[in-house]
PDB file of N, CA, C and O in Angstrom:
ATOM      1  N   SER A   1       0.837  -1.183   0.000  1.00  0.00           N
ATOM      2  CA  SER A   1       0.000   0.000   0.000  1.00  0.00           C
ATOM      3  C   SER A   1       0.880   1.244   0.000  1.00  0.00           C
ATOM      4  O   SER A   1       1.911   1.282   0.671  1.00  0.00           O
ATOM      5  N   VAL A   2       0.477   2.241  -0.741  1.00  0.00           N
ATOM      6  CA  VAL A   2       1.239   3.473  -0.894  1.00  0.00           C
ATOM      7  C   VAL A   2       0.500   4.581  -0.150  1.00  0.00           C
ATOM      8  O   VAL A   2      -0.625   4.934  -0.503  1.00  0.00           O
ATOM      9  N   ALA A   3       1.148   5.131   0.892  1.00  0.00           N
ATOM     10  CA  ALA A   3       0.483   6.138   1.717  1.00  0.00           C
ATOM     11  C   ALA A   3       0.918   7.560   1.387  1.00  0.00           C
ATOM     12  O   ALA A   3       0.134   8.498   1.532  1.00  0.00           O
ATOM     13  N   THR A   4       2.162   7.726   0.943  1.00  0.00           N
ATOM     14  CA  THR A   4       2.685   9.066   0.678  1.00  0.00           C
ATOM     15  C   THR A   4       3.201   9.146  -0.757  1.00  0.00           C
ATOM     16  O   THR A   4       3.460   8.114  -1.377  1.00  0.00           O
ATOM     17  N   PRO A   5       3.351  10.349  -1.285  1.00  0.00           N
ATOM     18  CA  PRO A   5       3.926  10.486  -2.633  1.00  0.00           C
ATOM     19  C   PRO A   5       5.349   9.942  -2.717  1.00  0.00           C
ATOM     20  O   PRO A   5       5.738   9.380  -3.741  1.00  0.00           O
ATOM     21  N   GLU A   6       6.139  10.106  -1.630  1.00  0.00           N
ATOM     22  CA  GLU A   6       7.505   9.581  -1.655  1.00  0.00           C
ATOM     23  C   GLU A   6       7.503   8.067  -1.735  1.00  0.00           C
ATOM     24  O   GLU A   6       8.335   7.479  -2.426  1.00  0.00           O
ATOM     25  N   ALA A   7       6.565   7.423  -1.025  1.00  0.00           N
ATOM     26  CA  ALA A   7       6.457   5.965  -1.093  1.00  0.00           C
ATOM     27  C   ALA A   7       6.044   5.522  -2.497  1.00  0.00           C
ATOM     28  O   ALA A   7       6.504   4.492  -2.988  1.00  0.00           O
ATOM     29  N   PHE A   8       5.179   6.300  -3.137  1.00  0.00           N
ATOM     30  CA  PHE A   8       4.782   5.986  -4.513  1.00  0.00           C
ATOM     31  C   PHE A   8       5.977   6.075  -5.451  1.00  0.00           C
ATOM     32  O   PHE A   8       6.185   5.190  -6.282  1.00  0.00           O
ATOM     33  N   LEU A   9       6.769   7.147  -5.322  1.00  0.00           N
ATOM     34  CA  LEU A   9       7.923   7.314  -6.200  1.00  0.00           C
ATOM     35  C   LEU A   9       8.956   6.217  -5.972  1.00  0.00           C
ATOM     36  O   LEU A   9       9.609   5.780  -6.920  1.00  0.00           O
ATOM     37  N   LYS A  10       9.113   5.767  -4.729  1.00  0.00           N
ATOM     38  CA  LYS A  10      10.028   4.652  -4.462  1.00  0.00           C
ATOM     39  C   LYS A  10       9.470   3.358  -5.029  1.00  0.00           C
ATOM     40  O   LYS A  10      10.226   2.512  -5.506  1.00  0.00           O
ATOM     41  N   ALA A  11       8.143   3.196  -4.980  1.00  0.00           N
ATOM     42  CA  ALA A  11       7.527   1.958  -5.455  1.00  0.00           C
ATOM     43  C   ALA A  11       7.644   1.810  -6.970  1.00  0.00           C
ATOM     44  O   ALA A  11       7.763   0.691  -7.469  1.00  0.00           O
ATOM     45  N   ILE A  12       7.613   2.920  -7.710  1.00  0.00           N
ATOM     46  CA  ILE A  12       7.704   2.799  -9.167  1.00  0.00           C
ATOM     47  C   ILE A  12       9.147   2.602  -9.621  1.00  0.00           C
ATOM     48  O   ILE A  12       9.379   2.204 -10.763  1.00  0.00           O
ATOM     49  N   GLY A  13      10.115   2.870  -8.758  1.00  0.00           N
ATOM     50  CA  GLY A  13      11.507   2.585  -9.083  1.00  0.00           C
ATOM     51  C   GLY A  13      12.160   3.635  -9.955  1.00  0.00           C
ATOM     52  O   GLY A  13      11.701   4.775 -10.034  1.00  0.00           O
ATOM     53  N   ARG A  14      13.248   3.233 -10.615  1.00  0.00           N
ATOM     54  CA  ARG A  14      14.053   4.097 -11.488  1.00  0.00           C
ATOM     55  C   ARG A  14      14.542   5.348 -10.770  1.00  0.00           C
ATOM     56  O   ARG A  14      14.766   6.378 -11.406  1.00  0.00           O
ATOM     57  N   SER A  15      14.711   5.271  -9.448  1.00  0.00           N
ATOM     58  CA  SER A  15      15.157   6.378  -8.587  1.00  0.00           C
ATOM     59  C   SER A  15      14.349   7.651  -8.851  1.00  0.00           C
ATOM     60  O   SER A  15      14.904   8.748  -8.911  1.00  0.00           O
ATOM     61  N   ALA A  16      13.048   7.492  -9.007  1.00  0.00           N
ATOM     62  CA  ALA A  16      12.159   8.630  -9.268  1.00  0.00           C
ATOM     63  C   ALA A  16      12.073   9.553  -8.064  1.00  0.00           C
ATOM     64  O   ALA A  16      11.818  10.747  -8.225  1.00  0.00           O
ATOM     65  N   GLU A  17      12.281   9.024  -6.852  1.00  0.00           N
ATOM     66  CA  GLU A  17      12.175   9.862  -5.656  1.00  0.00           C
ATOM     67  C   GLU A  17      13.264  10.922  -5.605  1.00  0.00           C
ATOM     68  O   GLU A  17      13.101  11.937  -4.928  1.00  0.00           O
ATOM     69  N   THR A  18      14.382  10.706  -6.314  1.00  0.00           N
ATOM     70  CA  THR A  18      15.442  11.714  -6.346  1.00  0.00           C
ATOM     71  C   THR A  18      15.188  12.761  -7.431  1.00  0.00           C
ATOM     72  O   THR A  18      15.760  13.850  -7.378  1.00  0.00           O
ATOM     73  N   LYS A  19      14.344  12.450  -8.406  1.00  0.00           N
ATOM     74  CA  LYS A  19      14.128  13.351  -9.534  1.00  0.00           C
ATOM     75  C   LYS A  19      12.942  14.277  -9.329  1.00  0.00           C
ATOM     76  O   LYS A  19      12.923  15.389  -9.859  1.00  0.00           O
ATOM     77  N   VAL A  20      11.944  13.827  -8.560  1.00  0.00           N
ATOM     78  CA  VAL A  20      10.726  14.610  -8.343  1.00  0.00           C
ATOM     79  C   VAL A  20      10.498  14.742  -6.847  1.00  0.00           C
ATOM     80  O   VAL A  20      10.616  13.764  -6.109  1.00  0.00           O
ATOM     81  N   THR A  21      10.170  15.955  -6.395  1.00  0.00           N
ATOM     82  CA  THR A  21       9.857  16.156  -4.980  1.00  0.00           C
ATOM     83  C   THR A  21       8.413  16.620  -4.866  1.00  0.00           C
ATOM     84  O   THR A  21       8.016  17.620  -5.463  1.00  0.00           O
ATOM     85  N   ALA A  22       7.634  15.873  -4.087  1.00  0.00           N
ATOM     86  CA  ALA A  22       6.237  16.233  -3.831  1.00  0.00           C
ATOM     87  C   ALA A  22       5.919  15.827  -2.399  1.00  0.00           C
ATOM     88  O   ALA A  22       5.957  14.645  -2.058  1.00  0.00           O
ATOM     89  N   GLU A  23       5.602  16.819  -1.556  1.00  0.00           N
ATOM     90  CA  GLU A  23       5.337  16.528  -0.148  1.00  0.00           C
ATOM     91  C   GLU A  23       3.919  16.007   0.064  1.00  0.00           C
ATOM     92  O   GLU A  23       3.701  15.128   0.897  1.00  0.00           O
ATOM     93  N   THR A  24       2.946  16.546  -0.688  1.00  0.00           N
ATOM     94  CA  THR A  24       1.552  16.138  -0.507  1.00  0.00           C
ATOM     95  C   THR A  24       1.024  15.559  -1.815  1.00  0.00           C
ATOM     96  O   THR A  24       1.615  15.736  -2.880  1.00  0.00           O
ATOM     97  N   TRP A  25      -0.107  14.862  -1.705  1.00  0.00           N
ATOM     98  CA  TRP A  25      -0.722  14.297  -2.902  1.00  0.00           C
ATOM     99  C   TRP A  25      -1.210  15.403  -3.838  1.00  0.00           C
ATOM    100  O   TRP A  25      -1.204  15.231  -5.057  1.00  0.00           O
ATOM    101  N   GLU A  26      -1.635  16.546  -3.269  1.00  0.00           N
ATOM    102  CA  GLU A  26      -2.083  17.646  -4.130  1.00  0.00           C
ATOM    103  C   GLU A  26      -0.938  18.136  -5.014  1.00  0.00           C
ATOM    104  O   GLU A  26      -1.127  18.396  -6.203  1.00  0.00           O
ATOM    105  N   ASP A  27       0.270  18.260  -4.410  1.00  0.00           N
ATOM    106  CA  ASP A  27       1.435  18.659  -5.206  1.00  0.00           C
ATOM    107  C   ASP A  27       1.746  17.611  -6.270  1.00  0.00           C
ATOM    108  O   ASP A  27       2.133  17.940  -7.391  1.00  0.00           O
ATOM    109  N   MET A  28       1.571  16.351  -5.899  1.00  0.00           N
ATOM    110  CA  MET A  28       1.878  15.263  -6.829  1.00  0.00           C
ATOM    111  C   MET A  28       0.945  15.299  -8.040  1.00  0.00           C
ATOM    112  O   MET A  28       1.397  15.158  -9.177  1.00  0.00           O
ATOM    113  N   TRP A  29      -0.348  15.487  -7.799  1.00  0.00           N
ATOM    114  CA  TRP A  29      -1.295  15.463  -8.912  1.00  0.00           C
ATOM    115  C   TRP A  29      -1.233  16.734  -9.745  1.00  0.00           C
ATOM    116  O   TRP A  29      -1.717  16.742 -10.876  1.00  0.00           O
ATOM    117  N   LYS A  30      -0.646  17.816  -9.217  1.00  0.00           N
ATOM    118  CA  LYS A  30      -0.486  19.039 -10.000  1.00  0.00           C
ATOM    119  C   LYS A  30       0.710  18.964 -10.946  1.00  0.00           C
ATOM    120  O   LYS A  30       0.856  19.810 -11.828  1.00  0.00           O
ATOM    121  N   LEU A  31       1.568  17.956 -10.769  1.00  0.00           N
ATOM    122  CA  LEU A  31       2.739  17.825 -11.637  1.00  0.00           C
ATOM    123  C   LEU A  31       2.299  17.548 -13.068  1.00  0.00           C
ATOM    124  O   LEU A  31       1.389  16.756 -13.312  1.00  0.00           O
ATOM    125  N   ASP A  32       2.955  18.209 -14.001  1.00  0.00           N
ATOM    126  CA  ASP A  32       2.750  17.903 -15.403  1.00  0.00           C
ATOM    127  C   ASP A  32       4.105  17.904 -16.094  1.00  0.00           C
ATOM    128  O   ASP A  32       5.131  18.183 -15.474  1.00  0.00           O
ATOM    129  N   GLY A  33       4.097  17.595 -17.365  1.00  0.00           N
ATOM    130  CA  GLY A  33       5.347  17.479 -18.101  1.00  0.00           C
ATOM    131  C   GLY A  33       6.154  18.766 -18.115  1.00  0.00           C
ATOM    132  O   GLY A  33       7.381  18.735 -18.021  1.00  0.00           O
ATOM    133  N   ARG A  34       5.473  19.892 -18.232  1.00  0.00           N
ATOM    134  CA  ARG A  34       6.181  21.173 -18.301  1.00  0.00           C
ATOM    135  C   ARG A  34       6.884  21.490 -16.985  1.00  0.00           C
ATOM    136  O   ARG A  34       8.033  21.932 -16.980  1.00  0.00           O
ATOM    137  N   SER A  35       6.186  21.263 -15.859  1.00  0.00           N
ATOM    138  CA  SER A  35       6.816  21.562 -14.566  1.00  0.00           C
ATOM    139  C   SER A  35       7.981  20.620 -14.294  1.00  0.00           C
ATOM    140  O   SER A  35       8.979  21.023 -13.697  1.00  0.00           O
ATOM    141  N   MET A  36       7.861  19.359 -14.733  1.00  0.00           N
ATOM    142  CA  MET A  36       8.982  18.430 -14.557  1.00  0.00           C
ATOM    143  C   MET A  36      10.146  18.813 -15.458  1.00  0.00           C
ATOM    144  O   MET A  36      11.306  18.646 -15.081  1.00  0.00           O
ATOM    145  N   LYS A  37       9.843  19.327 -16.650  1.00  0.00           N
ATOM    146  CA  LYS A  37      10.905  19.767 -17.558  1.00  0.00           C
ATOM    147  C   LYS A  37      11.663  20.937 -16.949  1.00  0.00           C
ATOM    148  O   LYS A  37      12.891  20.994 -17.024  1.00  0.00           O
ATOM    149  N   GLU A  38      10.931  21.871 -16.344  1.00  0.00           N
ATOM    150  CA  GLU A  38      11.588  23.007 -15.701  1.00  0.00           C
ATOM    151  C   GLU A  38      12.412  22.562 -14.499  1.00  0.00           C
ATOM    152  O   GLU A  38      13.396  23.212 -14.146  1.00  0.00           O
ATOM    153  N   ALA A  39      12.010  21.445 -13.863  1.00  0.00           N
ATOM    154  CA  ALA A  39      12.773  20.912 -12.735  1.00  0.00           C
ATOM    155  C   ALA A  39      13.995  20.126 -13.198  1.00  0.00           C
ATOM    156  O   ALA A  39      14.825  19.733 -12.377  1.00  0.00           O
ATOM    157  N   GLY A  40      14.115  19.892 -14.508  1.00  0.00           N
ATOM    158  CA  GLY A  40      15.295  19.226 -15.037  1.00  0.00           C
ATOM    159  C   GLY A  40      15.186  17.715 -15.127  1.00  0.00           C
ATOM    160  O   GLY A  40      16.205  17.024 -15.143  1.00  0.00           O
ATOM    161  N   VAL A  41      13.970  17.187 -15.186  1.00  0.00           N
ATOM    162  CA  VAL A  41      13.776  15.742 -15.297  1.00  0.00           C
ATOM    163  C   VAL A  41      13.882  15.352 -16.769  1.00  0.00           C
ATOM    164  O   VAL A  41      13.326  16.032 -17.631  1.00  0.00           O
ATOM    165  N   ALA A  42      14.591  14.261 -17.060  1.00  0.00           N
ATOM    166  CA  ALA A  42      14.791  13.816 -18.436  1.00  0.00           C
ATOM    167  C   ALA A  42      13.470  13.353 -19.051  1.00  0.00           C
ATOM    168  O   ALA A  42      12.520  13.031 -18.337  1.00  0.00           O
ATOM    169  N   VAL A  43      13.424  13.325 -20.378  1.00  0.00           N
ATOM    170  CA  VAL A  43      12.190  13.017 -21.090  1.00  0.00           C
ATOM    171  C   VAL A  43      11.680  11.616 -20.749  1.00  0.00           C
ATOM    172  O   VAL A  43      10.498  11.448 -20.451  1.00  0.00           O
ATOM    173  N   LYS A  44      12.556  10.611 -20.789  1.00  0.00           N
ATOM    174  CA  LYS A  44      12.116   9.240 -20.501  1.00  0.00           C
ATOM    175  C   LYS A  44      11.584   9.125 -19.081  1.00  0.00           C
ATOM    176  O   LYS A  44      10.597   8.431 -18.837  1.00  0.00           O
ATOM    177  N   ASP A  45      12.239   9.807 -18.141  1.00  0.00           N
ATOM    178  CA  ASP A  45      11.786   9.760 -16.748  1.00  0.00           C
ATOM    179  C   ASP A  45      10.448  10.470 -16.588  1.00  0.00           C
ATOM    180  O   ASP A  45       9.574   9.995 -15.863  1.00  0.00           O
ATOM    181  N   ARG A  46      10.285  11.616 -17.268  1.00  0.00           N
ATOM    182  CA  ARG A  46       9.006  12.335 -17.207  1.00  0.00           C
ATOM    183  C   ARG A  46       7.878  11.465 -17.719  1.00  0.00           C
ATOM    184  O   ARG A  46       6.832  11.354 -17.081  1.00  0.00           O
ATOM    185  N   ARG A  47       8.088  10.852 -18.864  1.00  0.00           N
ATOM    186  CA  ARG A  47       7.035  10.025 -19.462  1.00  0.00           C
ATOM    187  C   ARG A  47       6.699   8.842 -18.567  1.00  0.00           C
ATOM    188  O   ARG A  47       5.527   8.503 -18.404  1.00  0.00           O
ATOM    189  N   TYR A  48       7.721   8.207 -17.983  1.00  0.00           N
ATOM    190  CA  TYR A  48       7.477   7.049 -17.116  1.00  0.00           C
ATOM    191  C   TYR A  48       6.720   7.464 -15.860  1.00  0.00           C
ATOM    192  O   TYR A  48       5.786   6.777 -15.446  1.00  0.00           O
ATOM    193  N   ILE A  49       7.112   8.583 -15.247  1.00  0.00           N
ATOM    194  CA  ILE A  49       6.447   9.034 -14.016  1.00  0.00           C
ATOM    195  C   ILE A  49       4.995   9.399 -14.305  1.00  0.00           C
ATOM    196  O   ILE A  49       4.105   9.020 -13.544  1.00  0.00           O
ATOM    197  N   LEU A  50       4.740  10.126 -15.388  1.00  0.00           N
ATOM    198  CA  LEU A  50       3.365  10.500 -15.727  1.00  0.00           C
ATOM    199  C   LEU A  50       2.525   9.267 -16.065  1.00  0.00           C
ATOM    200  O   LEU A  50       1.347   9.203 -15.713  1.00  0.00           O
ATOM    201  N   TRP A  51       3.126   8.291 -16.744  1.00  0.00           N
ATOM    202  CA  TRP A  51       2.425   7.050 -17.067  1.00  0.00           C
ATOM    203  C   TRP A  51       2.060   6.300 -15.790  1.00  0.00           C
ATOM    204  O   TRP A  51       0.943   5.799 -15.657  1.00  0.00           O
ATOM    205  N   CYS A  52       3.005   6.223 -14.849  1.00  0.00           N
ATOM    206  CA  CYS A  52       2.749   5.545 -13.577  1.00  0.00           C
ATOM    207  C   CYS A  52       1.693   6.285 -12.762  1.00  0.00           C
ATOM    208  O   CYS A  52       0.856   5.657 -12.114  1.00  0.00           O
ATOM    209  N   MET A  53       1.728   7.612 -12.792  1.00  0.00           N
ATOM    210  CA  MET A  53       0.711   8.377 -12.063  1.00  0.00           C
ATOM    211  C   MET A  53      -0.683   8.083 -12.610  1.00  0.00           C
ATOM    212  O   MET A  53      -1.635   7.964 -11.839  1.00  0.00           O
ATOM    213  N   GLU A  54      -0.812   7.964 -13.923  1.00  0.00           N
ATOM    214  CA  GLU A  54      -2.121   7.675 -14.512  1.00  0.00           C
ATOM    215  C   GLU A  54      -2.592   6.270 -14.139  1.00  0.00           C
ATOM    216  O   GLU A  54      -3.768   6.073 -13.832  1.00  0.00           O
ATOM    217  N   LYS A  55      -1.682   5.292 -14.163  1.00  0.00           N
ATOM    218  CA  LYS A  55      -2.053   3.930 -13.766  1.00  0.00           C
ATOM    219  C   LYS A  55      -2.490   3.905 -12.309  1.00  0.00           C
ATOM    220  O   LYS A  55      -3.463   3.237 -11.960  1.00  0.00           O
ATOM    221  N   PHE A  56      -1.766   4.636 -11.452  1.00  0.00           N
ATOM    222  CA  PHE A  56      -2.107   4.681 -10.027  1.00  0.00           C
ATOM    223  C   PHE A  56      -3.451   5.380  -9.826  1.00  0.00           C
ATOM    224  O   PHE A  56      -4.243   4.982  -8.972  1.00  0.00           O
ATOM    225  N   ARG A  57      -3.697   6.410 -10.610  1.00  0.00           N
ATOM    226  CA  ARG A  57      -4.965   7.145 -10.533  1.00  0.00           C
ATOM    227  C   ARG A  57      -6.142   6.241 -10.912  1.00  0.00           C
ATOM    228  O   ARG A  57      -7.248   6.401 -10.395  1.00  0.00           O
ATOM    229  N   LEU A  58      -5.892   5.289 -11.821  1.00  0.00           N
ATOM    230  CA  LEU A  58      -6.938   4.356 -12.236  1.00  0.00           C
ATOM    231  C   LEU A  58      -7.152   3.229 -11.232  1.00  0.00           C
ATOM    232  O   LEU A  58      -8.049   2.406 -11.412  1.00  0.00           O
ATOM    233  N   GLY A  59      -6.338   3.182 -10.174  1.00  0.00           N
ATOM    234  CA  GLY A  59      -6.555   2.200  -9.114  1.00  0.00           C
ATOM    235  C   GLY A  59      -5.644   0.998  -9.142  1.00  0.00           C
ATOM    236  O   GLY A  59      -5.853   0.059  -8.375  1.00  0.00           O
ATOM    237  N   MET A  60      -4.638   0.993 -10.002  1.00  0.00           N
ATOM    238  CA  MET A  60      -3.723  -0.149 -10.055  1.00  0.00           C
ATOM    239  C   MET A  60      -2.638  -0.007  -8.993  1.00  0.00           C
ATOM    240  O   MET A  60      -2.296   1.101  -8.578  1.00  0.00           O
ATOM    241  N   ASP A  61      -2.106  -1.142  -8.563  1.00  0.00           N
ATOM    242  CA  ASP A  61      -1.029  -1.169  -7.581  1.00  0.00           C
ATOM    243  C   ASP A  61       0.304  -0.991  -8.307  1.00  0.00           C
ATOM    244  O   ASP A  61       0.489  -1.572  -9.376  1.00  0.00           O
ATOM    245  N   PRO A  62       1.244  -0.204  -7.761  1.00  0.00           N
ATOM    246  CA  PRO A  62       2.538  -0.024  -8.437  1.00  0.00           C
ATOM    247  C   PRO A  62       3.290  -1.325  -8.679  1.00  0.00           C
ATOM    248  O   PRO A  62       4.095  -1.400  -9.607  1.00  0.00           O
ATOM    249  N   LYS A  63       3.048  -2.349  -7.869  1.00  0.00           N
ATOM    250  CA  LYS A  63       3.729  -3.631  -8.093  1.00  0.00           C
ATOM    251  C   LYS A  63       3.304  -4.254  -9.418  1.00  0.00           C
ATOM    252  O   LYS A  63       4.064  -5.018 -10.014  1.00  0.00           O
ATOM    253  N   GLU A  64       2.098  -3.936  -9.883  1.00  0.00           N
ATOM    254  CA  GLU A  64       1.591  -4.523 -11.121  1.00  0.00           C
ATOM    255  C   GLU A  64       2.196  -3.878 -12.365  1.00  0.00           C
ATOM    256  O   GLU A  64       2.450  -4.565 -13.354  1.00  0.00           O
ATOM    257  N   PHE A  65       2.429  -2.559 -12.324  1.00  0.00           N
ATOM    258  CA  PHE A  65       2.829  -1.880 -13.561  1.00  0.00           C
ATOM    259  C   PHE A  65       4.253  -1.354 -13.566  1.00  0.00           C
ATOM    260  O   PHE A  65       4.767  -1.041 -14.639  1.00  0.00           O
ATOM    261  N   ALA A  66       4.916  -1.241 -12.422  1.00  0.00           N
ATOM    262  CA  ALA A  66       6.282  -0.706 -12.400  1.00  0.00           C
ATOM    263  C   ALA A  66       7.231  -1.711 -13.053  1.00  0.00           C
ATOM    264  O   ALA A  66       7.156  -2.911 -12.788  1.00  0.00           O
ATOM    265  N   HIS A  67       8.114  -1.214 -13.901  1.00  0.00           N
ATOM    266  CA  HIS A  67       9.074  -2.091 -14.572  1.00  0.00           C
ATOM    267  C   HIS A  67      10.389  -1.348 -14.762  1.00  0.00           C
ATOM    268  O   HIS A  67      10.403  -0.118 -14.813  1.00  0.00           O
ATOM    269  N   PRO A  68      11.500  -2.084 -14.867  1.00  0.00           N
ATOM    270  CA  PRO A  68      12.801  -1.428 -15.057  1.00  0.00           C
ATOM    271  C   PRO A  68      12.915  -0.863 -16.473  1.00  0.00           C
ATOM    272  O   PRO A  68      12.151  -1.251 -17.357  1.00  0.00           O
ATOM    273  N   PRO A  69      13.863   0.048 -16.694  1.00  0.00           N
ATOM    274  CA  PRO A  69      14.024   0.613 -18.038  1.00  0.00           C
ATOM    275  C   PRO A  69      14.576  -0.417 -19.012  1.00  0.00           C
ATOM    276  O   PRO A  69      15.182  -1.410 -18.609  1.00  0.00           O
ATOM    277  N   LYS A  70      14.359  -0.166 -20.304  1.00  0.00           N
ATOM    278  CA  LYS A  70      14.919  -1.040 -21.326  1.00  0.00           C
ATOM    279  C   LYS A  70      16.439  -0.953 -21.280  1.00  0.00           C
ATOM    280  O   LYS A  70      16.980   0.128 -21.049  1.00  0.00           O
ATOM    281  N   PRO A  71      17.141  -2.061 -21.494  1.00  0.00           N
ATOM    282  CA  PRO A  71      18.603  -1.992 -21.507  1.00  0.00           C
ATOM    283  C   PRO A  71      19.101  -1.212 -22.720  1.00  0.00           C
ATOM    284  O   PRO A  71      18.430  -1.131 -23.749  1.00  0.00           O
ATOM    285  N   ARG A  72      20.287  -0.646 -22.572  1.00  0.00           N
ATOM    286  CA  ARG A  72      20.875   0.110 -23.672  1.00  0.00           C
ATOM    287  C   ARG A  72      21.218  -0.825 -24.823  1.00  0.00           C
ATOM    288  O   ARG A  72      21.518  -2.001 -24.616  1.00  0.00           O
ATOM    289  N   LYS A  73      21.171  -0.285 -26.049  1.00  0.00           N
ATOM    290  CA  LYS A  73      21.521  -1.092 -27.209  1.00  0.00           C
ATOM    291  C   LYS A  73      23.016  -1.377 -27.180  1.00  0.00           C
ATOM    292  O   LYS A  73      23.818  -0.500 -26.858  1.00  0.00           O
ATOM    293  N   LYS A  74      23.383  -2.603 -27.518  1.00  0.00           N
ATOM    294  CA  LYS A  74      24.794  -2.974 -27.541  1.00  0.00           C
ATOM    295  C   LYS A  74      25.414  -2.690 -28.902  1.00  0.00           C
ATOM    296  O   LYS A  74      26.623  -2.485 -29.009  1.00  0.00           O
ATOM    297  N   ILE A  75      24.581  -2.677 -29.944  1.00  0.00           N
ATOM    298  CA  ILE A  75      25.074  -2.453 -31.297  1.00  0.00           C
ATOM    299  C   ILE A  75      24.537  -1.111 -31.767  1.00  0.00           C
ATOM    300  O   ILE A  75      23.324  -0.925 -31.865  1.00  0.00           O
ATOM    301  N   ARG A  76      25.435  -0.174 -32.059  1.00  0.00           N
ATOM    302  CA  ARG A  76      25.010   1.154 -32.476  1.00  0.00           C
ATOM    303  C   ARG A  76      24.916   1.224 -33.989  1.00  0.00           C
ATOM    304  O   ARG A  76      25.511   0.411 -34.696  1.00  0.00           O
ATOM    305  N   GLY A  77      24.182   2.180 -34.472  1.00  0.00           N
ATOM    306  CA  GLY A  77      24.082   2.402 -35.905  1.00  0.00           C
ATOM    307  C   GLY A  77      23.232   1.340 -36.582  1.00  0.00           C
ATOM    308  O   GLY A  77      22.259   0.847 -36.012  1.00  0.00           O
ATOM    309  N   TRP A  78      23.612   0.995 -37.805  1.00  0.00           N
ATOM    310  CA  TRP A  78      22.839   0.028 -38.578  1.00  0.00           C
ATOM    311  C   TRP A  78      23.170  -1.397 -38.186  1.00  0.00           C
ATOM    312  O   TRP A  78      22.473  -2.325 -38.595  1.00  0.00           O
ATOM    313  N   GLY A  79      24.209  -1.588 -37.410  1.00  0.00           N
ATOM    314  CA  GLY A  79      24.574  -2.936 -36.983  1.00  0.00           C
ATOM    315  C   GLY A  79      25.608  -3.546 -37.906  1.00  0.00           C
ATOM    316  O   GLY A  79      25.758  -3.115 -39.049  1.00  0.00           O
ATOM    317  N   PRO A  80      26.314  -4.534 -37.423  1.00  0.00           N
ATOM    318  CA  PRO A  80      27.352  -5.164 -38.239  1.00  0.00           C
ATOM    319  C   PRO A  80      26.746  -6.072 -39.310  1.00  0.00           C
ATOM    320  O   PRO A  80      25.580  -6.457 -39.230  1.00  0.00           O
ATOM    321  N   ALA A  81      27.554  -6.402 -40.301  1.00  0.00           N
ATOM    322  CA  ALA A  81      27.091  -7.275 -41.369  1.00  0.00           C
ATOM    323  C   ALA A  81      26.987  -8.717 -40.889  1.00  0.00           C
ATOM    324  O   ALA A  81      26.224  -9.505 -41.447  1.00  0.00           O
ATOM    325  N   VAL A  82      27.759  -9.070 -39.846  1.00  0.00           N
ATOM    326  CA  VAL A  82      27.762 -10.435 -39.335  1.00  0.00           C
ATOM    327  C   VAL A  82      27.458 -10.397 -37.850  1.00  0.00           C
ATOM    328  O   VAL A  82      28.113  -9.681 -37.093  1.00  0.00           O
ATOM    329  N   GLN A  83      26.466 -11.167 -37.435  1.00  0.00           N
ATOM    330  CA  GLN A  83      26.135 -11.288 -36.020  1.00  0.00           C
ATOM    331  C   GLN A  83      26.027 -12.757 -35.681  1.00  0.00           C
ATOM    332  O   GLN A  83      25.337 -13.511 -36.367  1.00  0.00           O
ATOM    333  N   ASN A  84      26.704 -13.165 -34.628  1.00  0.00           N
ATOM    334  CA  ASN A  84      26.672 -14.551 -34.162  1.00  0.00           C
ATOM    335  C   ASN A  84      27.034 -15.530 -35.277  1.00  0.00           C
ATOM    336  O   ASN A  84      26.457 -16.613 -35.368  1.00  0.00           O
ATOM    337  N   GLY A  85      27.993 -15.146 -36.127  1.00  0.00           N
ATOM    338  CA  GLY A  85      28.460 -16.031 -37.186  1.00  0.00           C
ATOM    339  C   GLY A  85      27.547 -16.116 -38.391  1.00  0.00           C
ATOM    340  O   GLY A  85      27.818 -16.911 -39.291  1.00  0.00           O
ATOM    341  N   LYS A  86      26.477 -15.337 -38.453  1.00  0.00           N
ATOM    342  CA  LYS A  86      25.557 -15.379 -39.586  1.00  0.00           C
ATOM    343  C   LYS A  86      25.513 -14.007 -40.238  1.00  0.00           C
ATOM    344  O   LYS A  86      25.481 -12.980 -39.561  1.00  0.00           O
ATOM    345  N   ARG A  87      25.513 -14.009 -41.576  1.00  0.00           N
ATOM    346  CA  ARG A  87      25.454 -12.751 -42.302  1.00  0.00           C
ATOM    347  C   ARG A  87      24.050 -12.169 -42.189  1.00  0.00           C
ATOM    348  O   ARG A  87      23.054 -12.867 -42.379  1.00  0.00           O
ATOM    349  N   ILE A  88      23.990 -10.880 -41.877  1.00  0.00           N
ATOM    350  CA  ILE A  88      22.719 -10.198 -41.702  1.00  0.00           C
ATOM    351  C   ILE A  88      22.448  -9.345 -42.936  1.00  0.00           C
ATOM    352  O   ILE A  88      23.380  -8.815 -43.541  1.00  0.00           O
ATOM    353  N   ARG A  89      21.198  -9.210 -43.306  1.00  0.00           N
ATOM    354  CA  ARG A  89      20.763  -8.412 -44.457  1.00  0.00           C
ATOM    355  C   ARG A  89      21.392  -8.894 -45.768  1.00  0.00           C
ATOM    356  O   ARG A  89      21.793  -8.096 -46.616  1.00  0.00           O
ATOM    357  N   SER A  90      21.464 -10.168 -45.905  1.00  0.00           N
ATOM    358  CA  SER A  90      22.002 -10.719 -47.139  1.00  0.00           C
ATOM    359  C   SER A  90      20.918 -10.700 -48.209  1.00  0.00           C
ATOM    360  O   SER A  90      19.755 -10.983 -47.924  1.00  0.00           O
ATOM    361  N   ARG A  91      21.298 -10.369 -49.433  1.00  0.00           N
ATOM    362  CA  ARG A  91      20.321 -10.339 -50.514  1.00  0.00           C
ATOM    363  C   ARG A  91      20.115 -11.725 -51.122  1.00  0.00           C
ATOM    364  O   ARG A  91      19.165 -11.948 -51.872  1.00  0.00           O
ATOM    365  N   ARG A  92      21.018 -12.656 -50.790  1.00  0.00           N
ATOM    366  CA  ARG A  92      20.889 -14.021 -51.307  1.00  0.00           C
ATOM    367  C   ARG A  92      19.770 -14.754 -50.579  1.00  0.00           C
ATOM    368  O   ARG A  92      19.471 -14.460 -49.421  1.00  0.00           O
ATOM    369  N   LEU A  93      19.168 -15.694 -51.256  1.00  0.00           N
ATOM    370  CA  LEU A  93      18.188 -16.555 -50.596  1.00  0.00           C
ATOM    371  C   LEU A  93      18.931 -17.533 -49.701  1.00  0.00           C
ATOM    372  O   LEU A  93      20.003 -18.022 -50.055  1.00  0.00           O
ATOM    373  N   GLN A  94      18.371 -17.807 -48.572  1.00  0.00           N
ATOM    374  CA  GLN A  94      19.079 -18.682 -47.633  1.00  0.00           C
ATOM    375  C   GLN A  94      18.411 -20.012 -47.485  1.00  0.00           C
ATOM    376  O   GLN A  94      18.886 -20.860 -46.730  1.00  0.00           O
TER     377      GLN A  94
END
């Protein structure tokens, strides 16, 4: 059960409690993307926090919807021609 805004931010993870400060629920529900942008919160974090706030507003438990961020891509750009010993994007029929 989430009793305070700080507990909610800890429950959704991604160290959101360090990025957003809200002492009361009224302050929490007044947050929007513009105010978070002025506070210096990154775009992905803003979107995740607002998404979690909407899920919580609809009555869902943070344990149900909170998830870790996607891992960073290991291969940058268009990717190599060979991955795991197999040629990628070959025009030949295989």
